[in-house]
N, C-alpha and C positions, 0 to 999 in steps of 0.2 A: 629847239637841239642844244644838248649839251657842248659846252665849252670845250675847247679841244685840249687835251692833256699833253704835258710837257713829251713825255715818256709814253713809247709804245713797247709792253714785251709782245713778241710773236713767236710761239711755238707748233711749229709744225709735229702732229701725231698722225701715226698708222698703228690702229690696234695694241692700242696702248690702254685700255681698259683700265687695268691694275696700276696703273702708273701716274696717269693724268691726274686726279681727282687730288691726289697729295701733292702734288710737283702744283699746283695751281693754289690749294692753301698757303706753300712754303712760298710763291712768288710774290703774293700779297702781303704776306708778313715781310718779305726781304725788300718793298717797295714801301713799306705803310709811312707815310709823313708826308709822301711824295706825290707829284700828281703825274698817275700812269692810271692806262689801260692794260688787259690782258688779251691778246689775240691768240686764242690756240684756233688753229688750221687744222682740221680734221680731215684727210686725205683718202676721203672712201673707206673707212673701216668696217671690219669685215664683223667686228665684235661689238661691245656695250658704252665702246669710248665716247661717242656723240651723246647717248642718253645721259652717264655718269656725269658728264660736263654741263649736259643741258641742266640738272637736277642744283647744280653748285651755284645758279645764275643769283637766286636769291642768298647765299651766303654770302657770295663775291660781287657786289655791285660792280667791280670795274670789270668782270669776265666778259667778252664776246666771245662768239664761237662761229667761227664760217668754216662751213662744208663743200668739200668739192665732189662733182656727181659723178665723177670718175677719178682712180686713182693714179697719179701723176706724177708722185716722186716728190723728194724731198724739198729741190732746188723750187721748183713751180709751189708747194705749198709754202715754202719761205716768199717767195715772190706775192702769192696771192695775200699772203698777213702781212707784206709791206706798204701795197697796194690800197688794202683796209685801213690800214696802221692811219690814224690820225695825228702822231705825235710826230713833232721834227727828230727826236732820237729813237732810233728804234734799239731793243736788245734782242739778241734770238739767244736759244738754249733749244737745247735734243729735248724730244717728248719722253725720254725713257725714263728721266729722273737720273742721269749718272753726272751732271752739269750740276752745280748748287747753286743756286738762285742769289744766294747770300752774297756771293760775288758781284752779281749785275751794276749793285750802283756804286762800285769803285770802278768800272770801268766805264759808266757814265760819266763819272764827276771826273776821269781821266781824261774823256774826250771835249768835255767844256770847258778846261781848264787849259786844253791846248790852243796853238795858233790856226788860224780860219783855215787851214789846209790841211790839217789833219780831220781826216772824213771818218776812220774808224781806229777802235781801241778793241784787241781779240784777244781772246785768254789763252795761254799756254799751260796745258794740263800737265800738273806738278804727282808724282808717285800715282801713274797711270793704275785705273784700276781695271784691265783687264787681261785678255790671256798671252801670255806669252809670244804666238805665236803673231797676233795680231799687234803688239808694240813691235815687233820686228819688222812686220810689214808697213807700219807706221813708219820708223825709222826711216827705213830704207826710202819707201816713198818721199817722204819728206825732202829727205837727204836729195833725191834726183830732182823734185820739181825745184827745189829751192835754187841747184845750181845752175838750171835750164833758165829759168825764170825772173832771175835774180829777184827774187820779192820780200827777202829779209824775215820771213815767216818759218820759223821752227815745230811749226803745229797748225796747220790750217784745217783737219779734222777736227778740231775743237768747236761744237757749237755755237758757245757764250761767245756772243761778239754784241760790243756797241758802235753804232753808226750814226751817219746822218741820212736820213730818208732821201731826200734831196739827189744826194752822192751816190744812195744806192740804184736808185730809178736811173741814173745817167749808164749805168753800166750796160754791156748787152748781155743778153739773158741766152743762156741754154742749160741744156739737162746737164745737173753735176756743178755748175758754177757756185754752187756755196764754198766750193773747195779751194777756191783761186779768188775768191773776193783779194785778197791783197794785192795780188799783180794785178786786177783790173784796176782796183784802185790807182795804182801807180799810172798804168796806162792810161788812166782819165786825169791825172795832173795832181791827184790827193797822195795824203804821204796814210799812212797806218804806224798804229804800236801796239806792243803786244803786254800782258801783264801774267805773271804766273796765279794760275786758277786750281782750285778744289777739282778734285775727280772723286766720283762712289761707283762704285757696285752698283751694277743694277739689280732691283731686288724683284722686279717681276717681267714678264716676258721674254724675247727675245729677240737678238740682233734682228736687222733687216738685212746685213751686207754680211757679204763672204771674202774671205782676201782675193781669191779669186777672180770673184766677178769684178770685186773695186778695180783687179788691176787691168783687167781689156778695158775697163771703162777708163782710167787711169790715163792709158798710151795715147788714145784718140784724143781725149782732154786735152793734154796737155802739149800736141801737137798744135792742136786747135788755138789753143790760147799764145802758141809762140808767133803762129801766123797773124792772131789779133795783133802782140807788140809788134811787129814788125810794119804793119801798114798802121801806127799810131800816127798822129801829127797833130800837138797839144799848141794850140794858141797862145798861150799863157795868158788866157782870162781874156776879156773883153771891154770894149768901152761903148757906151750911146754917144753917138757924136752931134 
């Protein structure tokens, strides 16, 4: 078996035949010179996403492809990718190409240079290339969430994050959990930091989310995370006696 890489780049994709191949090449270029693997998780796409990525394996030897048998959503695809990942540090980014892979190595470096309790360094999108309605909805949602959860994050919707695999796997899983990683990390006794990252126009495909659909999910998720916070008890670490 090949040695474990230091870094696993996890990318959830659903119907991204147009964006996925170029994104895979960009990731490989961004992490060139590092010990890494790329894990694309195809969430039961209905187009040629899976075949397009399979065809790249000879060109990009670090590329792995995992496929869901049924569509299960972005959070489950991320978790599947983290479970499949072999690196101690995981970098996630969205599969639509709007996150810039070139920002990934800097997040990894910030994570590794931090103290032991720093478990995640997340991206904060600058000059967002989204519609005005989406930007307004995101600003309002982030403000409400930050006020209620006190998670210090200004942009939890940014898919570009670097975190320690072990820390992520300690977190409770639920659908849409990827939007609450800072609060969940704090709940488990870890710290998160944030760095500005680039944001790009979507070149192909279409968004899988609507503002209204996100609103209803966010309300129930927010209440759920508040409940999880209220039930947390942190032992401050443990010692073998």
